[in-house]
HTML snippet that shows the backbone in 3Dmol.js (N, CA, C, O; Angstrom):
<script src="https://3Dmol.org/build/3Dmol-min.js"></script>
<div id="view" style="width:600px;height:400px;position:relative"></div>
<script>
const pdb = `
ATOM      1  N   MET A   1     100.563 150.113  98.859  1.00  0.00           N
ATOM      2  CA  MET A   1      99.932 150.445  97.628  1.00  0.00           C
ATOM      3  C   MET A   1      99.661 149.155  96.759  1.00  0.00           C
ATOM      4  O   MET A   1     100.637 148.465  96.463  1.00  0.00           O
ATOM      5  N   MET A   2      98.495 148.807  96.362  1.00  0.00           N
ATOM      6  CA  MET A   2      98.259 147.698  95.405  1.00  0.00           C
ATOM      7  C   MET A   2      98.302 148.170  94.070  1.00  0.00           C
ATOM      8  O   MET A   2      97.899 149.286  93.741  1.00  0.00           O
ATOM      9  N   PHE A   3      98.806 147.302  93.269  1.00  0.00           N
ATOM     10  CA  PHE A   3      98.855 147.697  91.814  1.00  0.00           C
ATOM     11  C   PHE A   3      97.742 147.043  91.069  1.00  0.00           C
ATOM     12  O   PHE A   3      97.260 145.984  91.469  1.00  0.00           O
ATOM     13  N   ARG A   4      97.311 147.664  89.967  1.00  0.00           N
ATOM     14  CA  ARG A   4      96.204 147.127  89.167  1.00  0.00           C
ATOM     15  C   ARG A   4      96.717 145.973  88.231  1.00  0.00           C
ATOM     16  O   ARG A   4      97.840 146.028  87.729  1.00  0.00           O
ATOM     17  N   ILE A   5      95.917 145.003  88.030  1.00  0.00           N
ATOM     18  CA  ILE A   5      96.214 143.986  87.092  1.00  0.00           C
ATOM     19  C   ILE A   5      96.433 144.601  85.684  1.00  0.00           C
ATOM     20  O   ILE A   5      95.683 145.475  85.250  1.00  0.00           O
ATOM     21  N   ASP A   6      97.426 144.141  85.027  1.00  0.00           N
ATOM     22  CA  ASP A   6      97.846 144.638  83.630  1.00  0.00           C
ATOM     23  C   ASP A   6      98.570 146.019  83.777  1.00  0.00           C
ATOM     24  O   ASP A   6      98.960 146.564  82.745  1.00  0.00           O
ATOM     25  N   GLU A   7      98.768 146.595  84.935  1.00  0.00           N
ATOM     26  CA  GLU A   7      99.506 147.817  85.136  1.00  0.00           C
ATOM     27  C   GLU A   7     100.999 147.625  84.827  1.00  0.00           C
ATOM     28  O   GLU A   7     101.542 146.632  85.311  1.00  0.00           O
ATOM     29  N   LYS A   8     101.692 148.439  84.102  1.00  0.00           N
ATOM     30  CA  LYS A   8     103.074 148.385  83.724  1.00  0.00           C
ATOM     31  C   LYS A   8     103.879 148.915  84.955  1.00  0.00           C
ATOM     32  O   LYS A   8     103.644 150.015  85.453  1.00  0.00           O
ATOM     33  N   VAL A   9     104.811 148.092  85.399  1.00  0.00           N
ATOM     34  CA  VAL A   9     105.533 148.415  86.613  1.00  0.00           C
ATOM     35  C   VAL A   9     107.064 148.207  86.250  1.00  0.00           C
ATOM     36  O   VAL A   9     107.391 147.592  85.235  1.00  0.00           O
ATOM     37  N   ALA A  10     107.953 148.734  87.102  1.00  0.00           N
ATOM     38  CA  ALA A  10     109.317 148.666  86.925  1.00  0.00           C
ATOM     39  C   ALA A  10     109.961 148.234  88.338  1.00  0.00           C
ATOM     40  O   ALA A  10     109.466 148.521  89.428  1.00  0.00           O
ATOM     41  N   ILE A  11     111.099 147.528  88.150  1.00  0.00           N
ATOM     42  CA  ILE A  11     111.766 147.060  89.367  1.00  0.00           C
ATOM     43  C   ILE A  11     112.533 148.316  89.816  1.00  0.00           C
ATOM     44  O   ILE A  11     113.159 149.029  89.031  1.00  0.00           O
ATOM     45  N   VAL A  12     112.431 148.544  91.219  1.00  0.00           N
ATOM     46  CA  VAL A  12     113.056 149.747  91.818  1.00  0.00           C
ATOM     47  C   VAL A  12     114.672 149.607  91.893  1.00  0.00           C
ATOM     48  O   VAL A  12     115.408 150.534  91.555  1.00  0.00           O
ATOM     49  N   ASP A  13     115.132 148.422  92.346  1.00  0.00           N
ATOM     50  CA  ASP A  13     116.671 148.288  92.494  1.00  0.00           C
ATOM     51  C   ASP A  13     117.085 147.264  91.499  1.00  0.00           C
ATOM     52  O   ASP A  13     117.108 146.063  91.772  1.00  0.00           O
ATOM     53  N   VAL A  14     117.413 147.758  90.335  1.00  0.00           N
ATOM     54  CA  VAL A  14     117.886 146.965  89.222  1.00  0.00           C
ATOM     55  C   VAL A  14     119.237 146.189  89.732  1.00  0.00           C
ATOM     56  O   VAL A  14     119.420 144.998  89.479  1.00  0.00           O
ATOM     57  N   ASN A  15     120.015 146.862  90.358  1.00  0.00           N
ATOM     58  CA  ASN A  15     121.377 146.207  90.682  1.00  0.00           C
ATOM     59  C   ASN A  15     121.128 145.036  91.634  1.00  0.00           C
ATOM     60  O   ASN A  15     121.830 144.027  91.560  1.00  0.00           O
ATOM     61  N   LYS A  16     120.114 145.156  92.553  1.00  0.00           N
ATOM     62  CA  LYS A  16     119.900 143.972  93.370  1.00  0.00           C
ATOM     63  C   LYS A  16     119.510 142.775  92.567  1.00  0.00           C
ATOM     64  O   LYS A  16     119.917 141.654  92.871  1.00  0.00           O
ATOM     65  N   VAL A  17     118.703 143.005  91.516  1.00  0.00           N
ATOM     66  CA  VAL A  17     118.249 141.855  90.581  1.00  0.00           C
ATOM     67  C   VAL A  17     119.502 141.366  89.804  1.00  0.00           C
ATOM     68  O   VAL A  17     119.707 140.160  89.668  1.00  0.00           O
ATOM     69  N   LYS A  18     120.331 142.297  89.301  1.00  0.00           N
ATOM     70  CA  LYS A  18     121.530 141.838  88.585  1.00  0.00           C
ATOM     71  C   LYS A  18     122.466 140.888  89.316  1.00  0.00           C
ATOM     72  O   LYS A  18     123.077 139.961  88.786  1.00  0.00           O
ATOM     73  N   GLY A  19     122.507 141.273  90.749  1.00  0.00           N
ATOM     74  CA  GLY A  19     123.490 140.534  91.481  1.00  0.00           C
ATOM     75  C   GLY A  19     122.823 139.479  92.289  1.00  0.00           C
ATOM     76  O   GLY A  19     123.485 138.981  93.200  1.00  0.00           O
ATOM     77  N   ASP A  20     121.560 139.051  92.077  1.00  0.00           N
ATOM     78  CA  ASP A  20     120.857 138.043  92.832  1.00  0.00           C
ATOM     79  C   ASP A  20     121.503 136.658  92.551  1.00  0.00           C
ATOM     80  O   ASP A  20     121.370 136.207  91.414  1.00  0.00           O
ATOM     81  N   PRO A  21     122.145 135.987  93.416  1.00  0.00           N
ATOM     82  CA  PRO A  21     122.839 134.764  93.163  1.00  0.00           C
ATOM     83  C   PRO A  21     121.804 133.559  92.914  1.00  0.00           C
ATOM     84  O   PRO A  21     122.204 132.513  92.402  1.00  0.00           O
ATOM     85  N   PHE A  22     120.502 133.729  93.279  1.00  0.00           N
ATOM     86  CA  PHE A  22     119.536 132.693  93.152  1.00  0.00           C
ATOM     87  C   PHE A  22     118.790 132.868  91.832  1.00  0.00           C
ATOM     88  O   PHE A  22     117.986 131.988  91.525  1.00  0.00           O
ATOM     89  N   LEU A  23     118.961 133.859  91.061  1.00  0.00           N
ATOM     90  CA  LEU A  23     118.128 134.151  89.796  1.00  0.00           C
ATOM     91  C   LEU A  23     119.039 133.607  88.683  1.00  0.00           C
ATOM     92  O   LEU A  23     120.212 133.955  88.548  1.00  0.00           O
ATOM     93  N   GLU A  24     118.387 132.705  87.882  1.00  0.00           N
ATOM     94  CA  GLU A  24     119.206 132.103  86.762  1.00  0.00           C
ATOM     95  C   GLU A  24     119.399 133.132  85.776  1.00  0.00           C
ATOM     96  O   GLU A  24     118.644 134.095  85.638  1.00  0.00           O
ATOM     97  N   ASP A  25     120.605 132.863  84.979  1.00  0.00           N
ATOM     98  CA  ASP A  25     120.874 133.857  83.956  1.00  0.00           C
ATOM     99  C   ASP A  25     119.869 133.915  82.889  1.00  0.00           C
ATOM    100  O   ASP A  25     119.707 135.020  82.371  1.00  0.00           O
ATOM    101  N   ASN A  26     119.145 132.908  82.452  1.00  0.00           N
ATOM    102  CA  ASN A  26     118.063 133.058  81.515  1.00  0.00           C
ATOM    103  C   ASN A  26     117.051 134.102  82.062  1.00  0.00           C
ATOM    104  O   ASN A  26     116.628 135.012  81.348  1.00  0.00           O
ATOM    105  N   ALA A  27     116.701 133.943  83.288  1.00  0.00           N
ATOM    106  CA  ALA A  27     115.657 134.928  83.981  1.00  0.00           C
ATOM    107  C   ALA A  27     116.200 136.347  83.998  1.00  0.00           C
ATOM    108  O   ALA A  27     115.435 137.303  83.873  1.00  0.00           O
ATOM    109  N   LYS A  28     117.593 136.506  84.160  1.00  0.00           N
ATOM    110  CA  LYS A  28     118.217 137.814  84.181  1.00  0.00           C
ATOM    111  C   LYS A  28     118.117 138.418  82.713  1.00  0.00           C
ATOM    112  O   LYS A  28     117.882 139.600  82.463  1.00  0.00           O
ATOM    113  N   ASN A  29     118.318 137.483  81.853  1.00  0.00           N
ATOM    114  CA  ASN A  29     118.357 138.012  80.357  1.00  0.00           C
ATOM    115  C   ASN A  29     116.858 138.506  79.968  1.00  0.00           C
ATOM    116  O   ASN A  29     116.687 139.530  79.306  1.00  0.00           O
ATOM    117  N   ILE A  30     115.878 137.767  80.392  1.00  0.00           N
ATOM    118  CA  ILE A  30     114.489 138.246  80.196  1.00  0.00           C
ATOM    119  C   ILE A  30     114.136 139.608  80.743  1.00  0.00           C
ATOM    120  O   ILE A  30     113.546 140.463  80.081  1.00  0.00           O
ATOM    121  N   LEU A  31     114.546 139.761  82.033  1.00  0.00           N
ATOM    122  CA  LEU A  31     114.280 140.932  82.731  1.00  0.00           C
ATOM    123  C   LEU A  31     115.063 142.045  82.041  1.00  0.00           C
ATOM    124  O   LEU A  31     114.485 143.127  81.929  1.00  0.00           O
ATOM    125  N   GLU A  32     116.294 141.923  81.566  1.00  0.00           N
ATOM    126  CA  GLU A  32     117.089 142.982  80.865  1.00  0.00           C
ATOM    127  C   GLU A  32     116.492 143.204  79.539  1.00  0.00           C
ATOM    128  O   GLU A  32     116.491 144.357  79.107  1.00  0.00           O
ATOM    129  N   ALA A  33     115.980 142.248  78.830  1.00  0.00           N
ATOM    130  CA  ALA A  33     115.340 142.528  77.637  1.00  0.00           C
ATOM    131  C   ALA A  33     114.091 143.448  77.766  1.00  0.00           C
ATOM    132  O   ALA A  33     113.750 144.196  76.850  1.00  0.00           O
ATOM    133  N   ASN A  34     113.504 143.367  78.810  1.00  0.00           N
ATOM    134  CA  ASN A  34     112.271 144.128  79.080  1.00  0.00           C
ATOM    135  C   ASN A  34     112.633 145.484  79.910  1.00  0.00           C
ATOM    136  O   ASN A  34     111.740 146.125  80.463  1.00  0.00           O
ATOM    137  N   ASN A  35     113.829 145.829  79.957  1.00  0.00           N
ATOM    138  CA  ASN A  35     114.295 146.991  80.583  1.00  0.00           C
ATOM    139  C   ASN A  35     113.808 147.019  82.072  1.00  0.00           C
ATOM    140  O   ASN A  35     113.569 148.090  82.630  1.00  0.00           O
ATOM    141  N   TYR A  36     113.664 145.778  82.714  1.00  0.00           N
ATOM    142  CA  TYR A  36     113.309 145.574  83.985  1.00  0.00           C
ATOM    143  C   TYR A  36     111.833 146.128  84.368  1.00  0.00           C
ATOM    144  O   TYR A  36     111.512 146.472  85.506  1.00  0.00           O
ATOM    145  N   GLU A  37     110.995 146.157  83.239  1.00  0.00           N
ATOM    146  CA  GLU A  37     109.626 146.534  83.265  1.00  0.00           C
ATOM    147  C   GLU A  37     108.756 145.344  82.904  1.00  0.00           C
ATOM    148  O   GLU A  37     109.086 144.582  81.996  1.00  0.00           O
ATOM    149  N   GLY A  38     107.607 145.177  83.637  1.00  0.00           N
ATOM    150  CA  GLY A  38     106.711 144.055  83.281  1.00  0.00           C
ATOM    151  C   GLY A  38     105.250 144.406  83.643  1.00  0.00           C
ATOM    152  O   GLY A  38     104.926 145.542  83.990  1.00  0.00           O
ATOM    153  N   TYR A  39     104.433 143.432  83.551  1.00  0.00           N
ATOM    154  CA  TYR A  39     103.055 143.736  83.722  1.00  0.00           C
ATOM    155  C   TYR A  39     102.473 142.888  84.983  1.00  0.00           C
ATOM    156  O   TYR A  39     102.753 141.699  85.136  1.00  0.00           O
ATOM    157  N   VAL A  40     101.704 143.558  85.797  1.00  0.00           N
ATOM    158  CA  VAL A  40     101.119 142.955  86.991  1.00  0.00           C
ATOM    159  C   VAL A  40     100.030 141.949  86.554  1.00  0.00           C
ATOM    160  O   VAL A  40      99.087 142.235  85.816  1.00  0.00           O
ATOM    161  N   THR A  41     100.285 140.670  87.127  1.00  0.00           N
ATOM    162  CA  THR A  41      99.358 139.604  86.770  1.00  0.00           C
ATOM    163  C   THR A  41      98.594 139.193  87.955  1.00  0.00           C
ATOM    164  O   THR A  41      97.543 138.571  87.801  1.00  0.00           O
ATOM    165  N   LYS A  42      99.072 139.517  89.235  1.00  0.00           N
ATOM    166  CA  LYS A  42      98.216 139.012  90.382  1.00  0.00           C
ATOM    167  C   LYS A  42      98.780 139.835  91.588  1.00  0.00           C
ATOM    168  O   LYS A  42      99.956 140.182  91.686  1.00  0.00           O
ATOM    169  N   ASN A  43      97.768 140.109  92.512  1.00  0.00           N
ATOM    170  CA  ASN A  43      98.040 140.632  93.842  1.00  0.00           C
ATOM    171  C   ASN A  43      97.532 139.747  94.775  1.00  0.00           C
ATOM    172  O   ASN A  43      96.406 139.274  94.622  1.00  0.00           O
ATOM    173  N   PHE A  44      98.355 139.414  95.898  1.00  0.00           N
ATOM    174  CA  PHE A  44      97.948 138.460  96.993  1.00  0.00           C
ATOM    175  C   PHE A  44      98.700 138.793  98.195  1.00  0.00           C
ATOM    176  O   PHE A  44      99.711 139.493  98.141  1.00  0.00           O
ATOM    177  N   ASP A  45      98.168 138.243  99.436  1.00  0.00           N
ATOM    178  CA  ASP A  45      98.793 138.391 100.618  1.00  0.00           C
ATOM    179  C   ASP A  45      99.423 137.018 101.033  1.00  0.00           C
ATOM    180  O   ASP A  45      98.860 135.953 100.780  1.00  0.00           O
ATOM    181  N   GLN A  46     100.636 137.106 101.692  1.00  0.00           N
ATOM    182  CA  GLN A  46     101.200 135.962 102.192  1.00  0.00           C
ATOM    183  C   GLN A  46     101.710 136.226 103.582  1.00  0.00           C
ATOM    184  O   GLN A  46     102.670 136.978 103.751  1.00  0.00           O
ATOM    185  N   ASP A  47     101.084 135.617 104.607  1.00  0.00           N
ATOM    186  CA  ASP A  47     101.364 135.947 106.048  1.00  0.00           C
ATOM    187  C   ASP A  47     101.171 137.342 106.351  1.00  0.00           C
ATOM    188  O   ASP A  47     101.919 137.917 107.141  1.00  0.00           O
ATOM    189  N   GLY A  48     100.120 137.980 105.715  1.00  0.00           N
ATOM    190  CA  GLY A  48      99.785 139.331 105.969  1.00  0.00           C
ATOM    191  C   GLY A  48     100.596 140.383 105.268  1.00  0.00           C
ATOM    192  O   GLY A  48     100.411 141.578 105.501  1.00  0.00           O
ATOM    193  N   GLU A  49     101.494 139.951 104.409  1.00  0.00           N
ATOM    194  CA  GLU A  49     102.265 140.849 103.511  1.00  0.00           C
ATOM    195  C   GLU A  49     101.760 140.847 102.188  1.00  0.00           C
ATOM    196  O   GLU A  49     101.634 139.803 101.548  1.00  0.00           O
ATOM    197  N   PRO A  50     101.431 142.091 101.696  1.00  0.00           N
ATOM    198  CA  PRO A  50     100.897 142.193 100.188  1.00  0.00           C
ATOM    199  C   PRO A  50     102.051 141.960  99.229  1.00  0.00           C
ATOM    200  O   PRO A  50     103.146 142.510  99.344  1.00  0.00           O
ATOM    201  N   LEU A  51     101.721 141.111  98.283  1.00  0.00           N
ATOM    202  CA  LEU A  51     102.794 140.849  97.232  1.00  0.00           C
ATOM    203  C   LEU A  51     102.146 140.959  95.958  1.00  0.00           C
ATOM    204  O   LEU A  51     100.924 140.857  95.849  1.00  0.00           O
ATOM    205  N   THR A  52     102.965 141.176  94.929  1.00  0.00           N
ATOM    206  CA  THR A  52     102.558 141.387  93.563  1.00  0.00           C
ATOM    207  C   THR A  52     103.273 140.462  92.560  1.00  0.00           C
ATOM    208  O   THR A  52     104.502 140.464  92.506  1.00  0.00           O
ATOM    209  N   ALA A  53     102.565 139.712  91.804  1.00  0.00           N
ATOM    210  CA  ALA A  53     103.251 138.852  90.702  1.00  0.00           C
ATOM    211  C   ALA A  53     103.378 139.722  89.446  1.00  0.00           C
ATOM    212  O   ALA A  53     102.383 140.272  88.973  1.00  0.00           O
ATOM    213  N   VAL A  54     104.521 139.841  88.938  1.00  0.00           N
ATOM    214  CA  VAL A  54     104.745 140.587  87.602  1.00  0.00           C
ATOM    215  C   VAL A  54     105.347 139.736  86.552  1.00  0.00           C
ATOM    216  O   VAL A  54     106.356 139.080  86.813  1.00  0.00           O
ATOM    217  N   THR A  55     104.792 139.702  85.372  1.00  0.00           N
ATOM    218  CA  THR A  55     105.159 138.883  84.266  1.00  0.00           C
ATOM    219  C   THR A  55     106.081 139.750  83.340  1.00  0.00           C
ATOM    220  O   THR A  55     105.828 140.932  83.102  1.00  0.00           O
ATOM    221  N   PHE A  56     107.110 139.121  82.860  1.00  0.00           N
ATOM    222  CA  PHE A  56     108.033 139.794  81.899  1.00  0.00           C
ATOM    223  C   PHE A  56     107.966 138.926  80.651  1.00  0.00           C
ATOM    224  O   PHE A  56     108.034 137.701  80.757  1.00  0.00           O
ATOM    225  N   TYR A  57     107.834 139.537  79.452  1.00  0.00           N
ATOM    226  CA  TYR A  57     107.615 138.757  78.194  1.00  0.00           C
ATOM    227  C   TYR A  57     108.783 139.088  77.203  1.00  0.00           C
ATOM    228  O   TYR A  57     109.248 140.218  77.056  1.00  0.00           O
ATOM    229  N   THR A  58     109.180 138.013  76.571  1.00  0.00           N
ATOM    230  CA  THR A  58     109.988 138.067  75.302  1.00  0.00           C
ATOM    231  C   THR A  58     109.244 137.474  74.190  1.00  0.00           C
ATOM    232  O   THR A  58     108.122 137.023  74.418  1.00  0.00           O
ATOM    233  N   ASN A  59     109.759 137.421  72.974  1.00  0.00           N
ATOM    234  CA  ASN A  59     109.053 136.676  71.935  1.00  0.00           C
ATOM    235  C   ASN A  59     108.925 135.191  72.272  1.00  0.00           C
ATOM    236  O   ASN A  59     107.871 134.610  72.011  1.00  0.00           O
ATOM    237  N   GLU A  60     109.955 134.548  72.844  1.00  0.00           N
ATOM    238  CA  GLU A  60     109.931 133.150  73.013  1.00  0.00           C
ATOM    239  C   GLU A  60     109.677 132.752  74.507  1.00  0.00           C
ATOM    240  O   GLU A  60     109.408 131.584  74.787  1.00  0.00           O
ATOM    241  N   ASN A  61     109.760 133.690  75.428  1.00  0.00           N
ATOM    242  CA  ASN A  61     109.755 133.372  76.893  1.00  0.00           C
ATOM    243  C   ASN A  61     108.900 134.267  77.674  1.00  0.00           C
ATOM    244  O   ASN A  61     108.541 135.384  77.300  1.00  0.00           O
ATOM    245  N   ARG A  62     108.591 133.691  78.810  1.00  0.00           N
ATOM    246  CA  ARG A  62     107.732 134.400  79.759  1.00  0.00           C
ATOM    247  C   ARG A  62     108.340 134.173  81.134  1.00  0.00           C
ATOM    248  O   ARG A  62     108.752 133.048  81.416  1.00  0.00           O
ATOM    249  N   LEU A  63     108.424 135.181  82.014  1.00  0.00           N
ATOM    250  CA  LEU A  63     108.919 135.032  83.410  1.00  0.00           C
ATOM    251  C   LEU A  63     108.078 135.768  84.284  1.00  0.00           C
ATOM    252  O   LEU A  63     107.742 136.933  84.075  1.00  0.00           O
ATOM    253  N   THR A  64     107.716 135.038  85.335  1.00  0.00           N
ATOM    254  CA  THR A  64     106.922 135.746  86.493  1.00  0.00           C
ATOM    255  C   THR A  64     107.649 135.748  87.730  1.00  0.00           C
ATOM    256  O   THR A  64     108.193 134.725  88.146  1.00  0.00           O
ATOM    257  N   GLN A  65     107.689 136.913  88.379  1.00  0.00           N
ATOM    258  CA  GLN A  65     108.424 137.084  89.513  1.00  0.00           C
ATOM    259  C   GLN A  65     107.458 137.678  90.532  1.00  0.00           C
ATOM    260  O   GLN A  65     106.490 138.348  90.169  1.00  0.00           O
ATOM    261  N   VAL A  66     107.734 137.424  91.824  1.00  0.00           N
ATOM    262  CA  VAL A  66     106.889 137.966  92.866  1.00  0.00           C
ATOM    263  C   VAL A  66     107.635 139.079  93.607  1.00  0.00           C
ATOM    264  O   VAL A  66     108.790 138.863  93.973  1.00  0.00           O
ATOM    265  N   PHE A  67     107.086 140.182  93.834  1.00  0.00           N
ATOM    266  CA  PHE A  67     107.699 141.212  94.452  1.00  0.00           C
ATOM    267  C   PHE A  67     106.945 141.777  95.626  1.00  0.00           C
ATOM    268  O   PHE A  67     105.717 141.689  95.641  1.00  0.00           O
ATOM    269  N   LYS A  68     107.674 142.416  96.722  1.00  0.00           N
ATOM    270  CA  LYS A  68     107.143 143.108  97.732  1.00  0.00           C
ATOM    271  C   LYS A  68     106.724 144.512  97.071  1.00  0.00           C
ATOM    272  O   LYS A  68     107.231 144.950  96.039  1.00  0.00           O
ATOM    273  N   GLN A  69     105.714 145.156  97.828  1.00  0.00           N
ATOM    274  CA  GLN A  69     105.232 146.338  97.398  1.00  0.00           C
ATOM    275  C   GLN A  69     106.370 147.504  97.136  1.00  0.00           C
ATOM    276  O   GLN A  69     106.289 148.300  96.201  1.00  0.00           O
ATOM    277  N   ASP A  70     107.313 147.490  97.985  1.00  0.00           N
ATOM    278  CA  ASP A  70     108.429 148.507  97.970  1.00  0.00           C
ATOM    279  C   ASP A  70     109.554 148.177  96.816  1.00  0.00           C
ATOM    280  O   ASP A  70     110.423 148.996  96.517  1.00  0.00           O
ATOM    281  N   GLU A  71     109.446 146.981  96.250  1.00  0.00           N
ATOM    282  CA  GLU A  71     110.374 146.573  95.189  1.00  0.00           C
ATOM    283  C   GLU A  71     110.029 146.980  93.868  1.00  0.00           C
ATOM    284  O   GLU A  71     110.911 147.001  93.010  1.00  0.00           O
ATOM    285  N   ILE A  72     108.793 147.324  93.579  1.00  0.00           N
ATOM    286  CA  ILE A  72     108.323 147.875  92.314  1.00  0.00           C
ATOM    287  C   ILE A  72     107.602 149.197  92.340  1.00  0.00           C
ATOM    288  O   ILE A  72     107.063 149.654  93.348  1.00  0.00           O
ATOM    289  N   LYS A  73     107.632 149.780  91.156  1.00  0.00           N
ATOM    290  CA  LYS A  73     106.813 151.078  90.998  1.00  0.00           C
ATOM    291  C   LYS A  73     106.135 151.125  89.659  1.00  0.00           C
ATOM    292  O   LYS A  73     106.475 150.421  88.708  1.00  0.00           O
ATOM    293  N   LYS A  74     105.077 152.067  89.641  1.00  0.00           N
ATOM    294  CA  LYS A  74     104.436 152.243  88.350  1.00  0.00           C
ATOM    295  C   LYS A  74     105.580 152.805  87.479  1.00  0.00           C
ATOM    296  O   LYS A  74     106.507 153.483  87.921  1.00  0.00           O
ATOM    297  N   VAL A  75     105.412 152.451  86.218  1.00  0.00           N
ATOM    298  CA  VAL A  75     106.339 153.040  85.105  1.00  0.00           C
ATOM    299  C   VAL A  75     106.021 154.498  84.938  1.00  0.00           C
ATOM    300  O   VAL A  75     104.866 154.877  84.740  1.00  0.00           O
ATOM    301  N   GLY A  76     107.017 155.295  85.014  1.00  0.00           N
ATOM    302  CA  GLY A  76     106.840 156.748  84.901  1.00  0.00           C
ATOM    303  C   GLY A  76     106.990 157.452  86.179  1.00  0.00           C
ATOM    304  O   GLY A  76     107.057 158.682  86.180  1.00  0.00           O
ATOM    305  N   GLU A  77     107.050 156.770  87.279  1.00  0.00           N
ATOM    306  CA  GLU A  77     107.066 157.376  88.649  1.00  0.00           C
ATOM    307  C   GLU A  77     108.522 157.611  88.930  1.00  0.00           C
ATOM    308  O   GLU A  77     108.871 158.109  90.000  1.00  0.00           O
TER     309      GLU A  77
END
`;
const viewer = $3Dmol.createViewer("view");
viewer.addModel(pdb, "pdb");
viewer.setStyle({}, {cartoon: {color: "spectrum"}});
viewer.zoomTo();
viewer.render();
</script>
């Protein structure tokens, strides 16, 4: 399933994100401040796999993360 640009999505496995050793604490704080919900900014394929870029905003910061299709869902689903 491809997501629409500007569609609000949520991270499916929040605990995976919280425990990600490669994600900086500042990035984790931005995700948490957004209740792990962000907006789709781009859809693209890499090596035949569909990926979605999602941006999370706070007043001072912006974070964009790339997710596989099964790692995010539409908000409200």
